Backbone as numpy.savetxt, mean C-alpha at the origin, in Angstrom:
# Nx Ny Nz CAx CAy CAz Cx Cy Cz
-20.68 0.51 0.28 -20.17 -0.73 0.81 -20.07 -0.62 2.27
-20.68 -1.63 2.96 -20.69 -1.71 4.42 -19.58 -2.63 4.83
-18.86 -2.24 5.89 -17.74 -3.05 6.34 -18.01 -3.56 7.77
-17.67 -4.78 8.01 -17.62 -5.32 9.37 -16.56 -4.55 10.15
-16.74 -4.39 11.48 -15.80 -3.60 12.28 -14.34 -4.09 12.16
-14.10 -5.33 12.03 -12.72 -5.87 11.95 -12.14 -5.76 10.52
-13.02 -5.46 9.54 -12.57 -5.52 8.17 -11.68 -4.31 7.84
-11.96 -3.12 8.32 -11.18 -1.92 7.95 -9.76 -2.07 8.40
-9.49 -2.45 9.72 -8.07 -2.69 10.05 -7.37 -3.76 9.24
-8.09 -4.81 8.90 -7.45 -5.85 8.04 -7.14 -5.30 6.71
-8.04 -4.55 6.10 -7.79 -3.91 4.80 -6.63 -2.96 4.87
-6.57 -2.20 5.93 -5.41 -1.26 6.05 -4.07 -2.06 6.15
-4.10 -3.24 6.78 -2.88 -4.04 6.82 -2.49 -4.46 5.39
-3.51 -4.78 4.61 -3.25 -5.18 3.18 -2.69 -3.99 2.41
-3.17 -2.81 2.67 -2.66 -1.59 2.06 -1.19 -1.41 2.40
-0.86 -1.58 3.70 0.49 -1.45 4.12 1.42 -2.51 3.46
0.92 -3.65 3.15 1.75 -4.68 2.49 2.09 -4.15 1.12
1.11 -3.62 0.40 1.36 -3.09 -0.96 2.36 -1.96 -0.86
2.25 -1.07 0.17 3.17 0.00 0.32 4.58 -0.56 0.56
4.70 -1.61 1.38 6.04 -2.20 1.56 6.64 -2.77 0.33
5.81 -3.38 -0.50 6.27 -3.94 -1.74 6.78 -2.81 -2.64
5.99 -1.73 -2.77 6.41 -0.58 -3.54 7.69 0.03 -3.01
7.80 0.10 -1.69 9.01 0.65 -1.11 10.27 -0.17 -1.50
10.12 -1.49 -1.44 11.32 -2.28 -1.77 11.64 -2.16 -3.29
10.67 -2.19 -4.13 10.93 -2.14 -5.57 11.51 -0.73 -5.93
10.89 0.33 -5.40 11.36 1.63 -5.72 12.70 1.96 -5.18
13.00 1.50 -3.96 14.30 1.68 -3.39 15.37 1.05 -4.27
15.15 -0.13 -4.75 16.13 -0.76 -5.71 16.38 0.10 -6.91
15.32 0.69 -7.48 15.42 1.59 -8.62 16.23 2.87 -8.30
15.87 3.43 -7.19 16.51 4.72 -6.79 18.00 4.53 -6.45
18.34 3.37 -5.97 19.76 3.12 -5.61 20.63 3.04 -6.90
20.02 2.85 -8.05 20.76 2.82 -9.29 21.22 4.25 -9.65
20.47 5.27 -9.17 20.77 6.67 -9.50 21.39 7.44 -8.39
21.30 6.97 -7.20 21.83 7.71 -5.99 22.71 6.80 -5.20
23.85 7.29 -4.75 24.79 6.47 -4.03 24.61 6.45 -2.47
23.89 7.43 -2.01 23.70 7.54 -0.51 22.46 6.72 -0.12
22.68 5.58 0.51 21.52 4.77 0.94 20.60 5.42 1.93
21.14 6.29 2.77 20.32 6.96 3.76 19.33 7.91 3.03
19.87 8.64 2.11 19.04 9.53 1.27 17.98 8.75 0.51
18.38 7.59 -0.10 17.43 6.81 -0.82 16.32 6.24 0.04
16.67 5.80 1.28 15.64 5.35 2.18 14.62 6.45 2.45
15.10 7.64 2.75 14.17 8.79 3.03 13.37 9.13 1.82
14.01 9.17 0.64 13.34 9.53 -0.58 12.30 8.49 -0.94
12.64 7.29 -0.79 11.60 6.19 -1.08 10.40 6.36 -0.17
10.65 6.48 1.06 9.57 6.66 2.05 8.78 7.89 1.71
9.38 8.96 1.36 8.63 10.21 0.99 7.80 10.00 -0.22
8.27 9.20 -1.23 7.49 8.99 -2.43 6.25 8.14 -2.07
6.46 7.08 -1.31 5.33 6.22 -0.88 4.30 7.05 -0.13
4.80 7.81 0.84 3.89 8.67 1.64 3.13 9.62 0.75
3.81 10.25 -0.15 3.13 11.20 -1.05 2.07 10.53 -1.92
2.35 9.38 -2.42 1.46 8.63 -3.28 0.14 8.29 -2.50
0.34 7.87 -1.23 -0.83 7.48 -0.45 -1.38 8.56 0.47
-0.86 9.80 0.25 -1.41 10.92 1.02 -1.10 10.93 2.48
0.03 10.33 2.90 0.38 10.26 4.30 1.23 11.49 4.60
0.82 12.22 5.60 1.51 13.42 5.98 2.01 13.29 7.45
3.18 13.86 7.70 3.76 13.87 9.00 4.05 15.27 9.41
3.08 16.06 9.68 3.20 17.53 9.95 4.22 17.77 11.09
5.10 18.75 10.86 6.02 19.22 11.91 7.18 18.23 12.26
7.40 17.28 11.38 8.44 16.28 11.61 9.61 16.44 10.66
10.64 15.71 10.91 11.83 15.74 10.06 11.42 15.10 8.69
10.47 14.23 8.72 9.97 13.59 7.45 9.31 14.68 6.56
8.51 15.54 7.14 7.91 16.57 6.40 8.93 17.57 5.87
9.88 17.94 6.67 10.96 18.84 6.23 11.76 18.23 5.03
12.07 16.93 5.14 12.75 16.26 4.09 11.90 16.26 2.81
10.62 15.98 2.93 9.70 15.95 1.76 9.62 17.27 1.07
9.47 18.35 1.89 9.46 19.66 1.26 10.72 20.03 0.51
11.82 19.68 1.10 13.15 20.03 0.56 13.44 19.18 -0.68
12.80 18.05 -0.82 13.09 17.15 -1.91 11.88 16.86 -2.83
10.97 17.90 -2.89 9.75 17.70 -3.69 9.98 17.41 -5.13
11.07 18.04 -5.71 11.37 17.73 -7.13 11.79 16.27 -7.34
12.63 15.77 -6.44 13.10 14.40 -6.53 11.89 13.40 -6.34
10.99 13.82 -5.44 9.77 12.95 -5.20 8.97 12.93 -6.50
8.71 14.02 -7.05 7.89 14.02 -8.32 8.52 13.31 -9.47
9.94 13.37 -9.56 10.64 12.65 -10.59 10.53 11.16 -10.44
10.25 10.67 -9.25 10.17 9.26 -9.02 8.86 8.66 -9.61
7.79 9.41 -9.68 6.51 8.88 -10.13 6.56 8.36 -11.58
7.17 9.09 -12.51 7.25 8.50 -13.88 8.10 7.28 -13.89
9.04 7.13 -13.01 9.90 5.95 -12.94 9.03 4.81 -12.46
8.18 5.02 -11.55 7.29 3.95 -11.03 6.40 3.47 -12.23
5.80 4.44 -12.94 4.92 4.14 -14.01 5.62 3.37 -15.13
6.83 3.75 -15.44 7.60 3.16 -16.50 8.31 1.84 -16.13
8.88 1.74 -14.97 9.69 0.62 -14.62 9.09 -0.34 -13.67
7.99 0.10 -13.01 7.30 -0.78 -12.04 5.86 -1.03 -12.46
5.72 -1.18 -13.75 4.34 -1.31 -14.37 3.59 -2.52 -13.71
4.36 -3.55 -13.32 3.76 -4.75 -12.74 3.07 -4.45 -11.34
3.33 -3.27 -10.78 2.71 -2.89 -9.56 1.48 -2.02 -9.67
1.14 -1.65 -10.93 -0.04 -0.78 -11.16 -1.28 -1.36 -10.63
-1.58 -2.60 -10.86 -2.83 -3.22 -10.39 -2.85 -3.22 -8.87
-1.87 -3.72 -8.14 -1.98 -3.61 -6.68 -1.99 -2.24 -6.14
-1.27 -1.29 -6.79 -1.33 0.09 -6.32 -2.72 0.67 -6.54
-3.31 0.43 -7.67 -4.62 0.91 -7.97 -5.61 0.38 -6.92
-5.50 -0.91 -6.74 -6.44 -1.51 -5.71 -6.21 -1.01 -4.29
-4.92 -0.85 -3.95 -4.64 -0.39 -2.61 -5.13 1.06 -2.41
-4.92 1.85 -3.40 -5.41 3.29 -3.30 -6.91 3.39 -3.21
-7.57 2.51 -3.98 -9.06 2.54 -3.95 -9.58 1.98 -2.69
-9.00 0.88 -2.17 -9.42 0.34 -0.90 -9.12 1.37 0.23
-8.01 2.07 0.14 -7.73 3.12 1.17 -8.82 4.18 1.14
-9.22 4.58 -0.09 -10.32 5.56 -0.28 -11.57 5.09 0.43
-11.95 3.77 0.26 -13.15 3.23 0.80 -13.02 3.19 2.34
-11.85 2.80 2.85 -11.62 2.80 4.34 -11.72 4.15 4.88
-11.07 5.11 4.24 -11.08 6.53 4.67 -12.55 6.98 4.70
-13.24 6.77 3.62 -14.61 7.21 3.53 -15.46 6.61 4.61
-15.27 5.32 4.92 -15.95 4.63 6.00 -15.72 5.32 7.31
-14.47 5.87 7.47 -14.07 6.51 8.77 -14.33 8.05 8.70
-15.01 8.50 7.68 -15.39 9.93 7.58 -14.37 10.87 7.04
-13.36 10.27 6.31 -12.31 11.13 5.67 -12.52 11.12 4.19
-12.15 12.18 3.52 -12.24 12.29 2.08 -10.79 12.25 1.48
-10.50 11.19 0.81 -9.20 11.07 0.16 -9.30 11.05 -1.36
-10.31 11.73 -1.85 -10.47 11.87 -3.32 -9.22 12.47 -3.99
-8.64 13.50 -3.28 -7.40 14.13 -3.86 -6.27 13.13 -4.03
-6.17 12.14 -3.19 -5.11 11.13 -3.35 -5.30 10.34 -4.61
-6.54 9.97 -4.91 -6.85 9.22 -6.14 -6.60 10.11 -7.35
-6.99 11.33 -7.24 -6.80 12.27 -8.45 -5.33 12.43 -8.68
-4.54 12.61 -7.70 -3.07 12.75 -7.90 -2.49 11.49 -8.49
-2.89 10.35 -8.04 -2.44 9.08 -8.56 -2.75 8.96 -10.03
-3.96 9.38 -10.39 -4.42 9.38 -11.78 -3.57 10.29 -12.66
-3.34 11.50 -12.17 -2.49 12.46 -12.92 -1.07 11.89 -13.12
-0.60 11.21 -12.14 0.79 10.61 -12.17 0.80 9.36 -12.94
-0.32 8.93 -13.56 -0.45 7.73 -14.37 -0.13 6.46 -13.59
-0.54 6.48 -12.31 -0.33 5.27 -11.47 -1.61 4.64 -11.07
-2.75 5.12 -11.55 -4.03 4.58 -11.25 -4.69 4.10 -12.57
-5.13 2.86 -12.56 -5.77 2.32 -13.73 -7.23 2.67 -13.56
-7.67 3.75 -14.23 -8.97 4.28 -14.12 -10.09 3.25 -14.49
-9.88 2.52 -15.55 -10.87 1.61 -16.05 -11.01 0.33 -15.22
-10.11 0.11 -14.23 -10.16 -1.05 -13.39 -11.28 -0.94 -12.34
-12.03 -1.99 -12.16 -13.16 -1.94 -11.14 -12.53 -1.97 -9.74
-13.25 -1.37 -8.85 -12.90 -1.36 -7.43 -12.92 -2.83 -6.95
-11.84 -3.28 -6.33 -11.84 -4.68 -5.90 -12.73 -4.94 -4.71
-13.27 -6.14 -4.59 -13.93 -6.52 -3.37 -12.90 -6.77 -2.33
-13.28 -6.59 -1.02 -12.28 -6.76 0.00 -11.52 -8.12 -0.05
-12.19 -9.21 -0.30 -11.55 -10.48 -0.32 -10.52 -10.55 -1.44
-10.89 -10.08 -2.62 -9.97 -10.07 -3.72 -8.74 -9.23 -3.47
-8.97 -8.05 -2.82 -7.85 -7.22 -2.48 -6.93 -7.92 -1.48
-7.52 -8.56 -0.50 -6.66 -9.22 0.50 -5.90 -10.36 -0.13
-6.45 -11.06 -1.13 -5.73 -12.06 -1.86 -4.52 -11.52 -2.59
-4.71 -10.39 -3.22 -3.62 -9.69 -3.88 -2.50 -9.30 -2.91
-2.95 -8.71 -1.82 -2.00 -8.24 -0.79 -1.20 -9.43 -0.24
-1.88 -10.57 0.07 -1.19 -11.74 0.57 -0.22 -12.30 -0.44
-0.71 -12.35 -1.69 0.19 -12.89 -2.77 1.46 -12.08 -2.95
1.25 -10.75 -3.04 2.42 -9.84 -3.25 3.30 -9.90 -1.99
2.68 -9.90 -0.84 3.49 -9.91 0.43 4.35 -11.11 0.57
3.76 -12.26 0.22 4.59 -13.49 0.30 5.66 -13.53 -0.77
5.32 -13.19 -2.01 6.28 -13.29 -3.11 7.46 -12.27 -2.93
7.19 -11.16 -2.21 8.23 -10.24 -1.98 8.94 -10.38 -0.61
8.47 -11.38 0.13 9.10 -11.65 1.42 8.80 -10.62 2.50
7.71 -9.89 2.33 7.38 -8.93 3.44 6.32 -9.54 4.37
5.80 -10.69 3.98 4.83 -11.34 4.87 5.24 -12.79 5.18
4.96 -13.15 6.37 5.11 -14.54 6.78 3.95 -15.25 6.05
4.24 -16.52 5.64 3.21 -17.17 4.84 1.86 -17.26 5.53
1.84 -17.18 6.85 0.54 -17.22 7.59 -0.10 -15.86 7.79
0.60 -14.80 7.48 0.16 -13.43 7.74 -1.07 -13.15 6.85
-1.92 -12.28 7.35 -3.12 -11.82 6.70 -4.05 -12.96 6.24
-3.85 -14.13 6.86 -4.71 -15.24 6.59 -5.82 -15.29 7.67
-7.03 -15.34 7.25 -8.10 -15.32 8.19 -7.95 -16.57 9.15
-8.19 -16.28 10.42 -8.04 -17.50 11.34 -9.08 -18.55 11.00
-8.54 -19.78 11.08 -9.45 -20.92 10.85 -10.42 -21.06 11.95
-11.60 -21.47 11.57 -12.57 -21.78 12.60 -12.15 -22.97 13.40
-12.28 -22.91 14.73 -11.90 -23.97 15.61 -12.90 -25.12 15.33
-12.27 -26.29 15.24 -13.09 -27.53 15.04 -13.43 -28.04 16.45
-14.56 -28.50 16.62 -15.06 -29.01 17.90 -15.29 -30.55 17.70
-14.62 -31.32 18.53 -14.84 -32.75 18.52 -16.20 -33.13 19.02
-16.63 -34.31 18.73 -17.95 -34.70 19.20 -18.04 -34.63 20.70
-16.92 -34.76 21.39 -16.97 -34.75 22.90 -16.92 -33.33 23.44
-16.91 -32.35 22.53 -16.97 -30.94 22.92 -15.61 -30.28 23.10
-14.51 -31.05 22.95 -13.22 -30.50 23.09 -12.80 -29.82 21.80
-12.01 -28.76 21.94 -11.54 -28.03 20.74 -10.33 -28.77 20.14
-10.40 -29.02 18.86 -9.30 -29.59 18.11 -8.38 -28.50 17.60
-7.14 -28.74 17.49 -6.23 -27.76 16.91 -5.68 -28.23 15.64
């Protein structure tokens, strides 16, 4: 699949929207089991980062993740069981991330394999086309309130009046 230069950054924004939706949903679930909201914020972020293969070497985030690896791993079955409605957007976001990474010369095959082992990847689902993925990202972003209704909307082509002036 060949991407236009501006497409990869737009797709990565769509991936970030899905991550934010997962973060919100998972945080709500984790707050049911943990009373410390600061811990839940960090744990939720660590789970999302782990799922998408995001590493922060040498940071407090990495230290937290290493120290709480068991709690992170325990969250994945919870996502699979209680956030089943997010499996399609998660699958699509992970696959689009793989395509973007591949386009930029990175191999994120391990991220997909881990997601599959954690039962968070719908293997039989086709890889979405960029437009279809962006529609899912926009829809979820708006419905979860993480996106302005105009966000991730392709800019409209400027209309030109017969006299050559740009209409708005």
